[in-house]
N, CA, C, O and the ligand as a Tripos MOL2 file, in Angstrom:
@<TRIPOS>MOLECULE
protein
  309   307    78     0     0
PROTEIN
NO_CHARGES

@<TRIPOS>ATOM
      1 N          19.3730   -5.0790  -13.0820 N.3       1 MET1
      2 CA         19.2060   -4.6600  -11.6880 C.3       1 MET1
      3 C          20.3010   -3.6760  -11.2810 C.2       1 MET1
      4 O          21.4260   -3.7230  -11.7790 O.2       1 MET1
      5 N          19.9440   -2.8060  -10.3820 N.am      2 SER2
      6 CA         20.9140   -1.8330   -9.9080 C.3       2 SER2
      7 C          21.7550   -2.4260   -8.7780 C.2       2 SER2
      8 O          21.3470   -3.3710   -8.1030 O.2       2 SER2
      9 N          22.8970   -1.8630   -8.6020 N.am      3 VAL3
     10 CA         23.7710   -2.3370   -7.5230 C.3       3 VAL3
     11 C          23.2530   -1.8010   -6.1920 C.2       3 VAL3
     12 O          23.0400   -0.5980   -6.0360 O.2       3 VAL3
     13 N          23.0560   -2.6910   -5.2530 N.am      4 GLU4
     14 CA         22.5150   -2.2650   -3.9680 C.3       4 GLU4
     15 C          23.6280   -2.0430   -2.9540 C.2       4 GLU4
     16 O          24.6980   -2.6460   -3.0320 O.2       4 GLU4
     17 N          23.3520   -1.1840   -2.0270 N.am      5 GLY5
     18 CA         24.2530   -0.9980   -0.9160 C.3       5 GLY5
     19 C          25.4740   -0.1440   -1.1970 C.2       5 GLY5
     20 O          26.3820   -0.0780   -0.3680 O.2       5 GLY5
     21 N          25.5150    0.5010   -2.3310 N.am      6 GLU6
     22 CA         26.6850    1.3370   -2.5820 C.3       6 GLU6
     23 C          26.5390    2.7130   -1.9300 C.2       6 GLU6
     24 O          27.5260    3.3850   -1.6330 O.2       6 GLU6
     25 N          25.3060    3.1060   -1.7200 N.am      7 ALA7
     26 CA         25.0610    4.3600   -1.0180 C.3       7 ALA7
     27 C          24.2300    4.0630    0.2250 C.2       7 ALA7
     28 O          23.5800    3.0210    0.3130 O.2       7 ALA7
     29 N          24.2540    4.9710    1.1680 N.am      8 LYS8
     30 CA         23.5180    4.7350    2.3910 C.3       8 LYS8
     31 C          22.0120    4.8110    2.1610 C.2       8 LYS8
     32 O          21.2550    3.9710    2.6480 O.2       8 LYS8
     33 N          21.5930    5.8210    1.4200 N.am      9 SER9
     34 CA         20.1720    5.9240    1.1260 C.3       9 SER9
     35 C          19.8840    5.2960   -0.2270 C.2       9 SER9
     36 O          20.5300    5.5960   -1.2310 O.2       9 SER9
     37 N          18.8900    4.4150   -0.2180 N.am     10 VAL10
     38 CA         18.5060    3.7320   -1.4490 C.3      10 VAL10
     39 C          17.5200    4.5970   -2.2050 C.2      10 VAL10
     40 O          16.5690    5.1320   -1.6340 O.2      10 VAL10
     41 N          17.7600    4.7220   -3.4820 N.am     11 LYS11
     42 CA         16.8510    5.5220   -4.3030 C.3      11 LYS11
     43 C          15.7650    4.6460   -4.9010 C.2      11 LYS11
     44 O          15.9670    3.4640   -5.1790 O.2      11 LYS11
     45 N          14.6160    5.2610   -5.0870 N.am     12 CYS12
     46 CA         13.5030    4.6040   -5.7540 C.3      12 CYS12
     47 C          13.9260    4.1730   -7.1530 C.2      12 CYS12
     48 O          14.7030    4.8580   -7.8180 O.2      12 CYS12
     49 N          13.4020    3.0230   -7.5930 N.am     13 LEU13
     50 CA         13.7390    2.5120   -8.9200 C.3      13 LEU13
     51 C          13.1740    3.4050  -10.0260 C.2      13 LEU13
     52 O          13.6440    3.3780  -11.1630 O.2      13 LEU13
     53 N          12.1740    4.1840   -9.6750 N.am     14 LEU14
     54 CA         11.4560    4.9400  -10.6960 C.3      14 LEU14
     55 C          11.7000    6.4460  -10.6430 C.2      14 LEU14
     56 O          11.3990    7.1590  -11.6000 O.2      14 LEU14
     57 N          12.2270    6.9140   -9.5610 N.am     15 CYS15
     58 CA         12.5220    8.3330   -9.4550 C.3      15 CYS15
     59 C          13.7200    8.5110   -8.5360 C.2      15 CYS15
     60 O          14.3320    7.5240   -8.1250 O.2      15 CYS15
     61 N          14.0580    9.7190   -8.2140 N.am     16 SER16
     62 CA         15.2780    9.9410   -7.4330 C.3      16 SER16
     63 C          15.0030   10.1720   -5.9520 C.2      16 SER16
     64 O          15.8840   10.5890   -5.2000 O.2      16 SER16
     65 N          13.7470    9.8910   -5.5430 N.am     17 ARG17
     66 CA         13.4270   10.0460   -4.1360 C.3      17 ARG17
     67 C          14.0090    8.8870   -3.3240 C.2      17 ARG17
     68 O          14.3180    7.8280   -3.8690 O.2      17 ARG17
     69 N          14.1530    9.1020   -2.0280 N.am     18 ASP18
     70 CA         14.6120    8.0270   -1.1540 C.3      18 ASP18
     71 C          13.5790    6.9120   -1.1380 C.2      18 ASP18
     72 O          12.3770    7.1640   -1.0660 O.2      18 ASP18
     73 N          14.0540    5.6960   -1.2050 N.am     19 ALA19
     74 CA         13.1530    4.5570   -1.2690 C.3      19 ALA19
     75 C          12.8470    4.0080    0.1080 C.2      19 ALA19
     76 O          13.6810    4.0440    1.0130 O.2      19 ALA19
     77 N          11.6220    3.4930    0.2500 N.am     20 VAL20
     78 CA         11.2320    2.8140    1.4690 C.3      20 VAL20
     79 C          11.8120    1.4040    1.4360 C.2      20 VAL20
     80 O          12.5110    0.9880    2.3600 O.2      20 VAL20
     81 N          11.5160    0.6760    0.3650 N.am     21 SER21
     82 CA         12.1860   -0.5960    0.1310 C.3      21 SER21
     83 C          12.9560   -0.4390   -1.1760 C.2      21 SER21
     84 O          14.1190   -0.0350   -1.1680 O.2      21 SER21
     85 N          12.3200   -0.7520   -2.2860 N.am     22 GLU22
     86 CA         12.9840   -0.4650   -3.5590 C.3      22 GLU22
     87 C          12.2940    0.6980   -4.2770 C.2      22 GLU22
     88 O          12.7580    1.1910   -5.3050 O.2      22 GLU22
     89 N          11.1830    1.1060   -3.6980 N.am     23 LEU23
     90 CA         10.4250    2.2190   -4.2680 C.3      23 LEU23
     91 C          10.2090    3.2920   -3.2080 C.2      23 LEU23
     92 O          10.2230    3.0060   -2.0110 O.2      23 LEU23
     93 N          10.0110    4.5100   -3.6490 N.am     24 CYS24
     94 CA          9.6710    5.5780   -2.7100 C.3      24 CYS24
     95 C           8.2280    5.3770   -2.2470 C.2      24 CYS24
     96 O           7.5060    4.5380   -2.7850 O.2      24 CYS24
     97 N           7.8240    6.1430   -1.2600 N.am     25 ARG25
     98 CA          6.4850    5.8870   -0.7100 C.3      25 ARG25
     99 C           5.3770    6.1760   -1.7080 C.2      25 ARG25
    100 O           4.3030    5.5800   -1.6270 O.2      25 ARG25
    101 N           5.6180    7.0700   -2.6350 N.am     26 TYR26
    102 CA          4.5930    7.3830   -3.6410 C.3      26 TYR26
    103 C           4.4280    6.2180   -4.6170 C.2      26 TYR26
    104 O           3.3110    5.7890   -4.9060 O.2      26 TYR26
    105 N           5.5430    5.7210   -5.1150 N.am     27 HIS27
    106 CA          5.4660    4.6020   -6.0470 C.3      27 HIS27
    107 C           5.0490    3.3140   -5.3380 C.2      27 HIS27
    108 O           4.3990    2.4480   -5.9220 O.2      27 HIS27
    109 N           5.4380    3.2100   -4.0690 N.am     28 LEU28
    110 CA          5.0320    2.0530   -3.2810 C.3      28 LEU28
    111 C           3.5130    2.0510   -3.1030 C.2      28 LEU28
    112 O           2.8540    1.0150   -3.1850 O.2      28 LEU28
    113 N           2.9840    3.2530   -2.8570 N.am     29 GLN29
    114 CA          1.5380    3.4110   -2.7140 C.3      29 GLN29
    115 C           0.8470    3.0750   -4.0490 C.2      29 GLN29
    116 O          -0.2240    2.4690   -4.0710 O.2      29 GLN29
    117 N           1.4690    3.4720   -5.1290 N.am     30 GLY30
    118 CA          0.9440    3.1420   -6.4580 C.3      30 GLY30
    119 C           0.9010    1.6410   -6.6620 C.2      30 GLY30
    120 O          -0.0650    1.0990   -7.1990 O.2      30 GLY30
    121 N           1.9670    0.9740   -6.2230 N.am     31 LYS31
    122 CA          2.0500   -0.4810   -6.3470 C.3      31 LYS31
    123 C           0.9670   -1.1430   -5.5120 C.2      31 LYS31
    124 O           0.3150   -2.0880   -5.9550 O.2      31 LYS31
    125 N           0.7820   -0.6350   -4.2980 N.am     32 GLU32
    126 CA         -0.2300   -1.2010   -3.4160 C.3      32 GLU32
    127 C          -1.6370   -1.0270   -3.9840 C.2      32 GLU32
    128 O          -2.4670   -1.9320   -3.8960 O.2      32 GLU32
    129 N          -1.8930    0.1330   -4.5640 N.am     33 SER33
    130 CA         -3.2260    0.3400   -5.1230 C.3      33 SER33
    131 C          -3.4370   -0.5320   -6.3580 C.2      33 SER33
    132 O          -4.5610   -0.9450   -6.6430 O.2      33 SER33
    133 N          -2.3570   -0.8130   -7.0920 N.am     34 LEU34
    134 CA         -2.4600   -1.7290   -8.2280 C.3      34 LEU34
    135 C          -2.8220   -3.1330   -7.7490 C.2      34 LEU34
    136 O          -3.6740   -3.8070   -8.3280 O.2      34 LEU34
    137 N          -2.1520   -3.5540   -6.6770 N.am     35 GLU35
    138 CA         -2.3940   -4.8980   -6.1520 C.3      35 GLU35
    139 C          -3.7730   -5.0140   -5.5220 C.2      35 GLU35
    140 O          -4.4050   -6.0690   -5.5750 O.2      35 GLU35
    141 N          -4.2340   -3.9180   -4.9230 N.am     36 THR36
    142 CA         -5.5580   -3.9180   -4.3080 C.3      36 THR36
    143 C          -6.6520   -3.9500   -5.3650 C.2      36 THR36
    144 O          -7.6790   -4.6050   -5.1910 O.2      36 THR36
    145 N          -6.4210   -3.2370   -6.4630 N.am     37 ALA37
    146 CA         -7.4550   -3.1200   -7.4970 C.3      37 ALA37
    147 C          -7.5400   -4.3640   -8.3870 C.2      37 ALA37
    148 O          -8.5710   -4.6130   -9.0110 O.2      37 ALA37
    149 N          -6.4680   -5.1350   -8.4430 N.am     38 TYR38
    150 CA         -6.4120   -6.2740   -9.3660 C.3      38 TYR38
    151 C          -7.5810   -7.2480   -9.2300 C.2      38 TYR38
    152 O          -8.2150   -7.5780  -10.2330 O.2      38 TYR38
    153 N          -7.8900   -7.7240   -7.9960 N.am     39 PRO39
    154 CA         -9.0180   -8.6600   -7.8630 C.3      39 PRO39
    155 C         -10.3380   -8.0940   -8.3760 C.2      39 PRO39
    156 O         -11.1780   -8.8260   -8.8970 O.2      39 PRO39
    157 N         -10.5100   -6.7840   -8.2220 N.am     40 HIS40
    158 CA        -11.7410   -6.1520   -8.7040 C.3      40 HIS40
    159 C         -11.8030   -6.1750  -10.2250 C.2      40 HIS40
    160 O         -12.8650   -6.3760  -10.8160 O.2      40 HIS40
    161 N         -10.6730   -5.9710  -10.8330 N.am     41 TRP41
    162 CA        -10.6090   -6.0200  -12.3030 C.3      41 TRP41
    163 C         -10.8700   -7.4330  -12.7980 C.2      41 TRP41
    164 O         -11.5520   -7.6290  -13.8040 O.2      41 TRP41
    165 N         -10.3250   -8.4190  -12.0890 N.am     42 VAL42
    166 CA        -10.5390   -9.8120  -12.4690 C.3      42 VAL42
    167 C         -12.0330  -10.1290  -12.3990 C.2      42 VAL42
    168 O         -12.5790  -10.8110  -13.2660 O.2      42 VAL42
    169 N         -12.6730   -9.6250  -11.3630 N.am     43 LYS43
    170 CA        -14.1130   -9.8150  -11.2030 C.3      43 LYS43
    171 C         -14.8740   -9.1780  -12.3590 C.2      43 LYS43
    172 O         -15.8230   -9.7590  -12.8850 O.2      43 LYS43
    173 N         -14.4540   -7.9950  -12.7410 N.am     44 ALA44
    174 CA        -15.1490   -7.2370  -13.7770 C.3      44 ALA44
    175 C         -14.9080   -7.8040  -15.1740 C.2      44 ALA44
    176 O         -15.8090   -7.8050  -16.0130 O.2      44 ALA44
    177 N         -13.6940   -8.2840  -15.4190 N.am     45 TYR45
    178 CA        -13.3370   -8.7110  -16.7700 C.3      45 TYR45
    179 C         -13.3310  -10.2240  -16.9580 C.2      45 TYR45
    180 O         -13.1670  -10.7160  -18.0740 O.2      45 TYR45
    181 N         -13.5100  -10.9560  -15.8640 N.am     46 GLY46
    182 CA        -13.3630  -12.3940  -15.9750 C.3      46 GLY46
    183 C         -11.8970  -12.7270  -15.8290 C.2      46 GLY46
    184 O         -11.2260  -12.1930  -14.9450 O.2      46 GLY46
    185 N         -11.3940  -13.5920  -16.6720 N.am     47 ILE47
    186 CA         -9.9830  -13.9680  -16.5750 C.3      47 ILE47
    187 C          -9.1040  -12.8320  -17.0950 C.2      47 ILE47
    188 O          -9.2190  -12.4000  -18.2420 O.2      47 ILE47
    189 N          -8.2480  -12.3810  -16.2360 N.am     48 LEU48
    190 CA         -7.3500  -11.2920  -16.6050 C.3      48 LEU48
    191 C          -5.9920  -11.5390  -15.9560 C.2      48 LEU48
    192 O          -5.8500  -11.5120  -14.7330 O.2      48 LEU48
    193 N          -5.0170  -11.7770  -16.7960 N.am     49 GLY49
    194 CA         -3.6700  -12.0230  -16.2760 C.3      49 GLY49
    195 C          -3.0750  -10.7570  -15.6790 C.2      49 GLY49
    196 O          -3.4900   -9.6420  -15.9920 O.2      49 GLY49
    197 N          -2.1130  -10.9570  -14.8310 N.am     50 TRP50
    198 CA         -1.4540   -9.8360  -14.1520 C.3      50 TRP50
    199 C          -0.8420   -8.8710  -15.1510 C.2      50 TRP50
    200 O          -0.9820   -7.6570  -15.0010 O.2      50 TRP50
    201 N          -0.1600   -9.3910  -16.1740 N.am     51 LYS51
    202 CA          0.4760   -8.5440  -17.1750 C.3      51 LYS51
    203 C          -0.5620   -7.8030  -18.0350 C.2      51 LYS51
    204 O          -0.3920   -6.6320  -18.3760 O.2      51 LYS51
    205 N          -1.6290   -8.5180  -18.3680 N.am     52 ASP52
    206 CA         -2.7040   -7.8840  -19.1310 C.3      52 ASP52
    207 C          -3.3430   -6.7630  -18.3190 C.2      52 ASP52
    208 O          -3.6840   -5.6980  -18.8330 O.2      52 ASP52
    209 N          -3.4850   -7.0430  -17.0650 N.am     53 TYR53
    210 CA         -4.0320   -6.0480  -16.1480 C.3      53 TYR53
    211 C          -3.1530   -4.8060  -16.1220 C.2      53 TYR53
    212 O          -3.6430   -3.6840  -16.2510 O.2      53 TYR53
    213 N          -1.8680   -5.0140  -15.9550 N.am     54 LEU54
    214 CA         -0.9330   -3.8900  -15.9120 C.3      54 LEU54
    215 C          -0.9890   -3.0950  -17.2200 C.2      54 LEU54
    216 O          -0.9040   -1.8670  -17.2260 O.2      54 LEU54
    217 N          -1.1330   -3.8210  -18.3120 N.am     55 ASP55
    218 CA         -1.2090   -3.1740  -19.6160 C.3      55 ASP55
    219 C          -2.4500   -2.2920  -19.7260 C.2      55 ASP55
    220 O          -2.3940   -1.1750  -20.2400 O.2      55 ASP55
    221 N          -3.5560   -2.8120  -19.2400 N.am     56 ARG56
    222 CA         -4.8060   -2.0300  -19.2540 C.3      56 ARG56
    223 C          -4.6970   -0.8110  -18.3480 C.2      56 ARG56
    224 O          -5.1380    0.2860  -18.6920 O.2      56 ARG56
    225 N          -4.1080   -1.0290  -17.2000 N.am     57 VAL57
    226 CA         -3.9440    0.0630  -16.2460 C.3      57 VAL57
    227 C          -3.1050    1.1840  -16.8580 C.2      57 VAL57
    228 O          -3.4210    2.3640  -16.7090 O.2      57 VAL57
    229 N          -2.0470    0.8000  -17.5390 N.am     58 LYS58
    230 CA         -1.1540    1.7830  -18.1540 C.3      58 LYS58
    231 C          -1.8870    2.6380  -19.1760 C.2      58 LYS58
    232 O          -1.6300    3.8350  -19.3060 O.2      58 LYS58
    233 N          -2.8070    2.0020  -19.9000 N.am     59 ARG59
    234 CA         -3.5140    2.7100  -20.9680 C.3      59 ARG59
    235 C          -4.7760    3.3960  -20.4830 C.2      59 ARG59
    236 O          -5.4310    4.1160  -21.2380 O.2      59 ARG59
    237 N          -5.1170    3.1710  -19.2160 N.am     60 ASN60
    238 CA         -6.3030    3.7980  -18.6460 C.3      60 ASN60
    239 C          -5.9980    5.2590  -18.2920 C.2      60 ASN60
    240 O          -5.0640    5.5510  -17.5440 O.2      60 ASN60
    241 N          -6.7940    6.1480  -18.8370 N.am     61 VAL61
    242 CA         -6.5480    7.5720  -18.6050 C.3      61 VAL61
    243 C          -6.7920    7.9640  -17.1500 C.2      61 VAL61
    244 O          -6.3060    8.9910  -16.6770 O.2      61 VAL61
    245 N          -7.5600    7.1200  -16.4470 N.am     62 GLN62
    246 CA         -7.8780    7.4450  -15.0580 C.3      62 GLN62
    247 C          -6.7990    6.9960  -14.0850 C.2      62 GLN62
    248 O          -6.8200    7.3650  -12.9110 O.2      62 GLN62
    249 N          -5.8770    6.2170  -14.5650 N.am     63 THR63
    250 CA         -4.7910    5.7650  -13.7000 C.3      63 THR63
    251 C          -3.8890    6.9320  -13.3460 C.2      63 THR63
    252 O          -3.4880    7.7070  -14.2140 O.2      63 THR63
    253 N          -3.5800    7.0490  -12.0920 N.am     64 GLY64
    254 CA         -2.6980    8.1130  -11.6380 C.3      64 GLY64
    255 C          -1.2820    7.9150  -12.1390 C.2      64 GLY64
    256 O          -0.8890    6.8070  -12.5050 O.2      64 GLY64
    257 N          -0.5290    8.9830  -12.1510 N.am     65 GLN65
    258 CA          0.8340    8.9540  -12.6730 C.3      65 GLN65
    259 C           1.7250    7.9700  -11.9060 C.2      65 GLN65
    260 O           2.5190    7.2480  -12.5080 O.2      65 GLN65
    261 N           1.5910    7.9460  -10.6010 N.am     66 TRP66
    262 CA          2.4340    7.0550   -9.7860 C.3      66 TRP66
    263 C           2.1570    5.5990  -10.1250 C.2      66 TRP66
    264 O           3.0700    4.8030  -10.3430 O.2      66 TRP66
    265 N           0.8670    5.2770  -10.1630 N.am     67 ALA67
    266 CA          0.4720    3.8990  -10.4310 C.3      67 ALA67
    267 C           0.8810    3.4930  -11.8470 C.2      67 ALA67
    268 O           1.2840    2.3570  -12.0970 O.2      67 ALA67
    269 N           0.7650    4.4420  -12.7510 N.am     68 LYS68
    270 CA          1.1090    4.1780  -14.1460 C.3      68 LYS68
    271 C           2.5910    3.8390  -14.2960 C.2      68 LYS68
    272 O           2.9600    2.8850  -14.9800 O.2      68 LYS68
    273 N           3.4090    4.6200  -13.6590 N.am     69 GLU69
    274 CA          4.8560    4.3710  -13.7170 C.3      69 GLU69
    275 C           5.2210    3.0510  -13.0540 C.2      69 GLU69
    276 O           6.1010    2.3220  -13.5120 O.2      69 GLU69
    277 N           4.5180    2.7670  -11.9630 N.am     70 THR70
    278 CA          4.7670    1.5140  -11.2680 C.3      70 THR70
    279 C           4.3250    0.3300  -12.1160 C.2      70 THR70
    280 O           5.0120   -0.6890  -12.1800 O.2      70 THR70
    281 N           3.1760    0.4700  -12.7640 N.am     71 ALA71
    282 CA          2.6650   -0.5930  -13.6280 C.3      71 ALA71
    283 C           3.6420   -0.8730  -14.7640 C.2      71 ALA71
    284 O           3.8580   -2.0230  -15.1460 O.2      71 ALA71
    285 N           4.2180    0.1770  -15.2870 N.am     72 GLU72
    286 CA          5.1760    0.0400  -16.3730 C.3      72 GLU72
    287 C           6.3970   -0.7550  -15.9200 C.2      72 GLU72
    288 O           6.9070   -1.6100  -16.6430 O.2      72 GLU72
    289 N           6.8500   -0.4530  -14.7130 N.am     73 MET73
    290 CA          8.0040   -1.1530  -14.1590 C.3      73 MET73
    291 C           7.6900   -2.6200  -13.9320 C.2      73 MET73
    292 O           8.4740   -3.4990  -14.2870 O.2      73 MET73
    293 N           6.5140   -2.8770  -13.3260 N.am     74 LEU74
    294 CA          6.1230   -4.2590  -13.0100 C.3      74 LEU74
    295 C           5.9070   -5.0720  -14.2790 C.2      74 LEU74
    296 O           6.2190   -6.2620  -14.3180 O.2      74 LEU74
    297 N           5.3790   -4.4390  -15.3070 N.am     75 ALA75
    298 CA          5.1200   -5.1340  -16.5590 C.3      75 ALA75
    299 C           6.4220   -5.4890  -17.2630 C.2      75 ALA75
    300 O           6.4900   -6.4620  -18.0140 O.2      75 ALA75
    301 N           7.4380   -4.7020  -17.0160 N.am     76 GLY76
    302 CA          8.7180   -4.9340  -17.6830 C.3      76 GLY76
    303 C           9.5670   -5.9980  -17.0150 C.2      76 GLY76
    304 O          10.6380   -6.3450  -17.5120 O.2      76 GLY76
    305 N           9.0990   -6.5150  -15.8980 N.am     77 ARG77
    306 CA          9.8900   -7.5000  -15.1820 C.3      77 ARG77
    307 C           9.7560   -8.8980  -15.7300 C.2      77 ARG77
    308 O          10.3750   -9.8270  -15.2120 O.2      77 ARG77
    309 ZN          9.5210    6.8050   -6.7960 Zn       78 ZN78
@<TRIPOS>BOND
     1     1     2 1
     2     2     3 1
     3     3     4 2
     4     3     5 am
     5     5     6 1
     6     6     7 1
     7     7     8 2
     8     7     9 am
     9     9    10 1
    10    10    11 1
    11    11    12 2
    12    11    13 am
    13    13    14 1
    14    14    15 1
    15    15    16 2
    16    15    17 am
    17    17    18 1
    18    18    19 1
    19    19    20 2
    20    19    21 am
    21    21    22 1
    22    22    23 1
    23    23    24 2
    24    23    25 am
    25    25    26 1
    26    26    27 1
    27    27    28 2
    28    27    29 am
    29    29    30 1
    30    30    31 1
    31    31    32 2
    32    31    33 am
    33    33    34 1
    34    34    35 1
    35    35    36 2
    36    35    37 am
    37    37    38 1
    38    38    39 1
    39    39    40 2
    40    39    41 am
    41    41    42 1
    42    42    43 1
    43    43    44 2
    44    43    45 am
    45    45    46 1
    46    46    47 1
    47    47    48 2
    48    47    49 am
    49    49    50 1
    50    50    51 1
    51    51    52 2
    52    51    53 am
    53    53    54 1
    54    54    55 1
    55    55    56 2
    56    55    57 am
    57    57    58 1
    58    58    59 1
    59    59    60 2
    60    59    61 am
    61    61    62 1
    62    62    63 1
    63    63    64 2
    64    63    65 am
    65    65    66 1
    66    66    67 1
    67    67    68 2
    68    67    69 am
    69    69    70 1
    70    70    71 1
    71    71    72 2
    72    71    73 am
    73    73    74 1
    74    74    75 1
    75    75    76 2
    76    75    77 am
    77    77    78 1
    78    78    79 1
    79    79    80 2
    80    79    81 am
    81    81    82 1
    82    82    83 1
    83    83    84 2
    84    83    85 am
    85    85    86 1
    86    86    87 1
    87    87    88 2
    88    87    89 am
    89    89    90 1
    90    90    91 1
    91    91    92 2
    92    91    93 am
    93    93    94 1
    94    94    95 1
    95    95    96 2
    96    95    97 am
    97    97    98 1
    98    98    99 1
    99    99   100 2
   100    99   101 am
   101   101   102 1
   102   102   103 1
   103   103   104 2
   104   103   105 am
   105   105   106 1
   106   106   107 1
   107   107   108 2
   108   107   109 am
   109   109   110 1
   110   110   111 1
   111   111   112 2
   112   111   113 am
   113   113   114 1
   114   114   115 1
   115   115   116 2
   116   115   117 am
   117   117   118 1
   118   118   119 1
   119   119   120 2
   120   119   121 am
   121   121   122 1
   122   122   123 1
   123   123   124 2
   124   123   125 am
   125   125   126 1
   126   126   127 1
   127   127   128 2
   128   127   129 am
   129   129   130 1
   130   130   131 1
   131   131   132 2
   132   131   133 am
   133   133   134 1
   134   134   135 1
   135   135   136 2
   136   135   137 am
   137   137   138 1
   138   138   139 1
   139   139   140 2
   140   139   141 am
   141   141   142 1
   142   142   143 1
   143   143   144 2
   144   143   145 am
   145   145   146 1
   146   146   147 1
   147   147   148 2
   148   147   149 am
   149   149   150 1
   150   150   151 1
   151   151   152 2
   152   151   153 am
   153   153   154 1
   154   154   155 1
   155   155   156 2
   156   155   157 am
   157   157   158 1
   158   158   159 1
   159   159   160 2
   160   159   161 am
   161   161   162 1
   162   162   163 1
   163   163   164 2
   164   163   165 am
   165   165   166 1
   166   166   167 1
   167   167   168 2
   168   167   169 am
   169   169   170 1
   170   170   171 1
   171   171   172 2
   172   171   173 am
   173   173   174 1
   174   174   175 1
   175   175   176 2
   176   175   177 am
   177   177   178 1
   178   178   179 1
   179   179   180 2
   180   179   181 am
   181   181   182 1
   182   182   183 1
   183   183   184 2
   184   183   185 am
   185   185   186 1
   186   186   187 1
   187   187   188 2
   188   187   189 am
   189   189   190 1
   190   190   191 1
   191   191   192 2
   192   191   193 am
   193   193   194 1
   194   194   195 1
   195   195   196 2
   196   195   197 am
   197   197   198 1
   198   198   199 1
   199   199   200 2
   200   199   201 am
   201   201   202 1
   202   202   203 1
   203   203   204 2
   204   203   205 am
   205   205   206 1
   206   206   207 1
   207   207   208 2
   208   207   209 am
   209   209   210 1
   210   210   211 1
   211   211   212 2
   212   211   213 am
   213   213   214 1
   214   214   215 1
   215   215   216 2
   216   215   217 am
   217   217   218 1
   218   218   219 1
   219   219   220 2
   220   219   221 am
   221   221   222 1
   222   222   223 1
   223   223   224 2
   224   223   225 am
   225   225   226 1
   226   226   227 1
   227   227   228 2
   228   227   229 am
   229   229   230 1
   230   230   231 1
   231   231   232 2
   232   231   233 am
   233   233   234 1
   234   234   235 1
   235   235   236 2
   236   235   237 am
   237   237   238 1
   238   238   239 1
   239   239   240 2
   240   239   241 am
   241   241   242 1
   242   242   243 1
   243   243   244 2
   244   243   245 am
   245   245   246 1
   246   246   247 1
   247   247   248 2
   248   247   249 am
   249   249   250 1
   250   250   251 1
   251   251   252 2
   252   251   253 am
   253   253   254 1
   254   254   255 1
   255   255   256 2
   256   255   257 am
   257   257   258 1
   258   258   259 1
   259   259   260 2
   260   259   261 am
   261   261   262 1
   262   262   263 1
   263   263   264 2
   264   263   265 am
   265   265   266 1
   266   266   267 1
   267   267   268 2
   268   267   269 am
   269   269   270 1
   270   270   271 1
   271   271   272 2
   272   271   273 am
   273   273   274 1
   274   274   275 1
   275   275   276 2
   276   275   277 am
   277   277   278 1
   278   278   279 1
   279   279   280 2
   280   279   281 am
   281   281   282 1
   282   282   283 1
   283   283   284 2
   284   283   285 am
   285   285   286 1
   286   286   287 1
   287   287   288 2
   288   287   289 am
   289   289   290 1
   290   290   291 1
   291   291   292 2
   292   291   293 am
   293   293   294 1
   294   294   295 1
   295   295   296 2
   296   295   297 am
   297   297   298 1
   298   298   299 1
   299   299   300 2
   300   299   301 am
   301   301   302 1
   302   302   303 1
   303   303   304 2
   304   303   305 am
   305   305   306 1
   306   306   307 1
   307   307   308 2
@<TRIPOS>SUBSTRUCTURE
     1 MET1         2 RESIDUE 1 A MET
     2 SER2         6 RESIDUE 1 A SER
     3 VAL3        10 RESIDUE 1 A VAL
     4 GLU4        14 RESIDUE 1 A GLU
     5 GLY5        18 RESIDUE 1 A GLY
     6 GLU6        22 RESIDUE 1 A GLU
     7 ALA7        26 RESIDUE 1 A ALA
     8 LYS8        30 RESIDUE 1 A LYS
     9 SER9        34 RESIDUE 1 A SER
    10 VAL10       38 RESIDUE 1 A VAL
    11 LYS11       42 RESIDUE 1 A LYS
    12 CYS12       46 RESIDUE 1 A CYS
    13 LEU13       50 RESIDUE 1 A LEU
    14 LEU14       54 RESIDUE 1 A LEU
    15 CYS15       58 RESIDUE 1 A CYS
    16 SER16       62 RESIDUE 1 A SER
    17 ARG17       66 RESIDUE 1 A ARG
    18 ASP18       70 RESIDUE 1 A ASP
    19 ALA19       74 RESIDUE 1 A ALA
    20 VAL20       78 RESIDUE 1 A VAL
    21 SER21       82 RESIDUE 1 A SER
    22 GLU22       86 RESIDUE 1 A GLU
    23 LEU23       90 RESIDUE 1 A LEU
    24 CYS24       94 RESIDUE 1 A CYS
    25 ARG25       98 RESIDUE 1 A ARG
    26 TYR26      102 RESIDUE 1 A TYR
    27 HIS27      106 RESIDUE 1 A HIS
    28 LEU28      110 RESIDUE 1 A LEU
    29 GLN29      114 RESIDUE 1 A GLN
    30 GLY30      118 RESIDUE 1 A GLY
    31 LYS31      122 RESIDUE 1 A LYS
    32 GLU32      126 RESIDUE 1 A GLU
    33 SER33      130 RESIDUE 1 A SER
    34 LEU34      134 RESIDUE 1 A LEU
    35 GLU35      138 RESIDUE 1 A GLU
    36 THR36      142 RESIDUE 1 A THR
    37 ALA37      146 RESIDUE 1 A ALA
    38 TYR38      150 RESIDUE 1 A TYR
    39 PRO39      154 RESIDUE 1 A PRO
    40 HIS40      158 RESIDUE 1 A HIS
    41 TRP41      162 RESIDUE 1 A TRP
    42 VAL42      166 RESIDUE 1 A VAL
    43 LYS43      170 RESIDUE 1 A LYS
    44 ALA44      174 RESIDUE 1 A ALA
    45 TYR45      178 RESIDUE 1 A TYR
    46 GLY46      182 RESIDUE 1 A GLY
    47 ILE47      186 RESIDUE 1 A ILE
    48 LEU48      190 RESIDUE 1 A LEU
    49 GLY49      194 RESIDUE 1 A GLY
    50 TRP50      198 RESIDUE 1 A TRP
    51 LYS51      202 RESIDUE 1 A LYS
    52 ASP52      206 RESIDUE 1 A ASP
    53 TYR53      210 RESIDUE 1 A TYR
    54 LEU54      214 RESIDUE 1 A LEU
    55 ASP55      218 RESIDUE 1 A ASP
    56 ARG56      222 RESIDUE 1 A ARG
    57 VAL57      226 RESIDUE 1 A VAL
    58 LYS58      230 RESIDUE 1 A LYS
    59 ARG59      234 RESIDUE 1 A ARG
    60 ASN60      238 RESIDUE 1 A ASN
    61 VAL61      242 RESIDUE 1 A VAL
    62 GLN62      246 RESIDUE 1 A GLN
    63 THR63      250 RESIDUE 1 A THR
    64 GLY64      254 RESIDUE 1 A GLY
    65 GLN65      258 RESIDUE 1 A GLN
    66 TRP66      262 RESIDUE 1 A TRP
    67 ALA67      266 RESIDUE 1 A ALA
    68 LYS68      270 RESIDUE 1 A LYS
    69 GLU69      274 RESIDUE 1 A GLU
    70 THR70      278 RESIDUE 1 A THR
    71 ALA71      282 RESIDUE 1 A ALA
    72 GLU72      286 RESIDUE 1 A GLU
    73 MET73      290 RESIDUE 1 A MET
    74 LEU74      294 RESIDUE 1 A LEU
    75 ALA75      298 RESIDUE 1 A ALA
    76 GLY76      302 RESIDUE 1 A GLY
    77 ARG77      306 RESIDUE 1 A ARG
    78 ZN78       309 GROUP 0 **** ****
């Protein structure tokens, strides 16, 4: 984990943009779309774990760059 509070503006964990919380608004939006899409994937695939889902998303060519980077971060946690 990175040290928090050493600078006034918090940087996104995935890029150098200013973060809204721990992510910039682009990566945050990517995270939100990942979380929104997950139930649909579970419906489509049957049982699908969160990590498996993230793995599939990462390898999906249709996944946007922001979501892909976010998925990579979430999968590594
Ligand atoms: Zn970012």
